[in-house]
C-alpha positions in Angstrom: 71.6 56.1 79.5 71.1 59.7 80.4 70.3 62.2 77.7 70.5 65.6 79.3 72.6 68.3 80.9 74.0 68.2 84.4 74.5 71.7 85.9 76.6 72.2 89.0 76.2 75.4 91.0 78.4 76.7 93.8 78.3 79.7 96.0 80.7 81.4 98.4 79.3 83.3 101.4 81.6 85.8 102.9 81.2 87.3 106.4 81.9 91.0 106.1 83.1 91.2 109.7 83.3 94.3 111.8 83.9 97.9 110.8 87.5 98.8 110.2 88.5 101.9 112.2 92.1 101.7 110.9 92.8 100.5 107.3 96.2 100.4 105.6 95.6 100.2 101.8 99.1 99.3 100.6 99.2 95.8 99.1 102.9 95.2 99.7 104.2 97.3 102.6 106.1 95.8 105.5 104.6 97.1 108.8 101.7 98.7 107.1 100.3 99.2 110.6 103.1 99.7 113.1 102.6 100.0 116.9 105.7 100.5 118.9 107.2 102.1 122.0 104.6 102.7 124.7 101.7 103.1 122.3 98.3 102.3 123.9 95.6 101.7 121.3 92.0 101.0 122.3 89.4 100.5 119.5 86.1 99.6 120.9 84.2 97.2 118.6 86.5 98.1 115.7 88.9 96.2 113.5 92.5 97.0 112.3 92.7 96.0 108.7 95.8 95.8 106.4 95.7 94.9 102.7 99.4 94.1 102.6 100.5 90.5 101.9 103.8 91.1 103.8 104.5 88.7 106.6 104.6 91.6 109.1 101.8 93.7 107.6 100.6 94.4 111.2 103.5 94.8 113.5 103.7 95.4 117.3 106.9 95.8 119.3 108.2 97.2 122.6 105.5 97.6 125.3 102.8 98.8 122.9 99.4 97.5 123.8 96.3 97.0 121.7 92.6 96.3 122.4 90.3 95.8 119.4 87.5 93.7 118.0 90.0 92.0 115.6 92.9 92.3 113.2 92.3 91.3 109.6 95.2 91.3 107.1 95.9 89.9 103.7 99.4 88.9 105.0 100.7 88.1 108.4 101.3 89.7 111.8 104.2 90.1 114.2 104.1 90.5 117.9 100.3 89.9 118.1 99.4 86.3 118.6 99.8 85.1 122.2 101.1 88.4 123.5 99.6 89.6 126.8 99.7 93.2 125.6 97.1 92.4 122.9 93.4 91.8 123.6 91.3 90.8 120.6 87.6 90.0 120.9 87.9 87.6 118.0 90.8 85.7 119.8 93.4 85.5 117.1 94.1 87.8 114.1 92.6 86.8 110.7 95.7 86.4 108.7 95.9 85.7 104.9 92.4 87.0 104.6 90.4 89.1 102.1 91.5 92.6 101.4 89.3 95.4 102.5 87.8 97.8 100.0 88.8 101.5 100.1 85.6 103.1 101.6 86.3 106.5 99.9 87.6 105.3 96.5 84.5 106.6 94.7 84.4 109.9 96.4 85.0 112.9 94.0 86.8 115.7 95.8 86.3 119.3 94.9 88.1 120.7 91.9 90.3 123.0 93.9 89.9 125.8 91.3 91.0 129.2 92.6 93.7 130.4 94.9 93.8 132.8 97.8 96.1 133.5 100.7 94.8 132.7 104.2 96.0 135.3 106.7 95.2 134.8 110.4 95.4 138.1 112.2 97.6 138.4 115.3 96.7 139.4 118.8 94.5 137.8 121.4 91.0 136.6 121.1 89.2 134.1 118.8 89.9 134.3 115.1 87.5 132.8 112.6 88.3 131.7 109.0 85.9 130.8 106.2 85.8 128.0 103.6 87.7 128.5 100.4 90.7 127.4 98.3 94.0 128.5 99.7 97.5 128.4 98.3 99.8 129.7 101.1 103.2 128.1 101.0 103.0 128.0 104.8 100.2 128.4 107.3 101.3 128.6 110.9 99.0 128.8 113.8 101.1 130.0 116.7 100.9 129.1 120.4 98.3 131.1 122.3 96.1 131.5 119.2 92.5 130.4 119.1 91.2 129.7 115.6 87.8 128.5 114.5 87.1 127.0 111.1 83.5 128.0 110.1 81.4 125.2 108.6 82.3 124.2 105.1 85.0 122.9 102.7 88.6 124.0 102.9 91.1 123.2 100.1 94.8 123.7 100.8 97.2 123.5 97.8 100.9 123.1 98.5 100.4 124.4 102.0 102.4 123.3 105.0 99.9 123.7 107.9 101.6 123.8 111.2 99.6 124.0 114.5 102.1 124.9 117.2 102.1 124.1 120.8 99.6 126.1 122.9 97.3 126.8 119.9 93.7 125.8 120.0 91.9 125.0 116.7 88.3 124.0 116.3 85.9 123.2 113.5 82.4 121.8 113.3 80.9 120.5 110.1 84.3 121.0 108.4 86.2 119.0 105.7 89.9 119.8 105.0 91.3 118.8 101.7 95.1 118.6 101.1 96.3 119.0 97.5 99.7 119.4 95.7 102.0 118.5 98.6 99.9 120.1 101.3 100.4 118.5 104.7 99.2 118.9 108.3 101.5 118.8 111.3 100.0 119.2 114.8 102.7 119.9 117.3 103.1 119.0 121.0 100.7 120.7 123.4 98.3 121.8 120.6 94.6 121.3 120.9 92.8 120.3 117.7 89.1 119.6 117.6 87.5 118.8 114.3 84.2 117.2 113.3 83.1 116.3 109.8 79.7 117.2 108.4 76.9 114.8 109.1 75.2 115.3 105.8 76.0 116.3 102.2 78.6 115.2 99.6 81.5 115.0 102.2 79.5 113.6 105.1 81.8 111.8 107.5 85.0 113.1 106.0 87.2 115.3 108.3 90.6 115.3 106.6 91.2 114.1 103.0 94.6 114.0 101.2 94.3 113.3 97.5 96.0 110.2 96.0 98.5 112.4 94.2 99.5 113.9 97.5 101.7 111.2 99.3 102.5 113.1 102.5 102.7 112.4 106.2 99.9 113.7 108.4 101.6 114.1 111.8 99.8 114.2 115.2 102.7 114.7 117.6 103.6 114.2 121.2 101.6 116.0 123.8 99.0 117.2 121.4 95.3 116.5 122.1 92.9 115.9 119.3 89.2 115.1 119.1 88.6 114.1 115.5 85.2 112.8 114.3 85.2 111.4 110.8 87.7 110.0 108.3 91.4 110.8 108.2 92.0 109.7 104.6 95.6 109.6 103.2 95.5 106.8 100.7 99.1 107.2 99.3 100.7 108.6 102.4 101.2 107.9 106.2 99.2 108.9 109.3 101.6 109.1 112.2 100.8 109.4 115.9 103.9 109.9 118.1 105.1 110.9 121.5 102.3 111.5 124.0 99.6 112.4 121.5 96.1 111.5 122.5 93.2 111.2 120.1 89.6 110.6 121.2 86.1 110.9 119.7 82.6 110.6 121.2 81.4 109.4 117.7 83.8 107.8 115.4 87.3 108.2 113.9 88.4 106.2 110.9 91.9 106.2 109.6 92.6 105.1 106.0 
């Protein structure tokens, strides 16, 4: 006879794994991360993560090559396992795994109150622009132009930002926010160098598109970018195409 209470305890320990440099947040999308053509992706000590439960949530086709720490997905992969074009430090992708939390879900972006037109003067020489809230329908930086974003926060509302071939755009300690349909398109042969602030509310955030702004951020063929910080587009797409090359001596994270 045993007159007492039996208590059974259980615990689950989860290995958080490596840092995700590329994270696709959609929970259902086919090819949430899509590598094709002659794409060559090298992510040192970083993970590609997809929250989609689709069978092909991470897709590789053509002669695309990938080197990374690992792939983690809530679904499956296509063109990854056993392919000589893929080198994963972890060996095989972690399929049907835990979803990855949105690292910027709790970040409160600026209100975006105000509205001014941003005019970039013509002519040769370096042009500088200052932080603010801008509502241009279109903002085009033409080839041959050299534009510097002074440190601070830039909010673009409904603005189609086009950086054309031959243009050079730089910004240090800068965060760009895209609201109300605003989008960014970096064309072929443009040079775009942007680094996020290291301290403050928006530390580590380079480009932020609000959740109500499901647009495509395009980094196109022949363009050269050095982006340090988050490219955050939680309801849209980040697209690298053509011969675009992106590098960073610190860290780039794409969500």
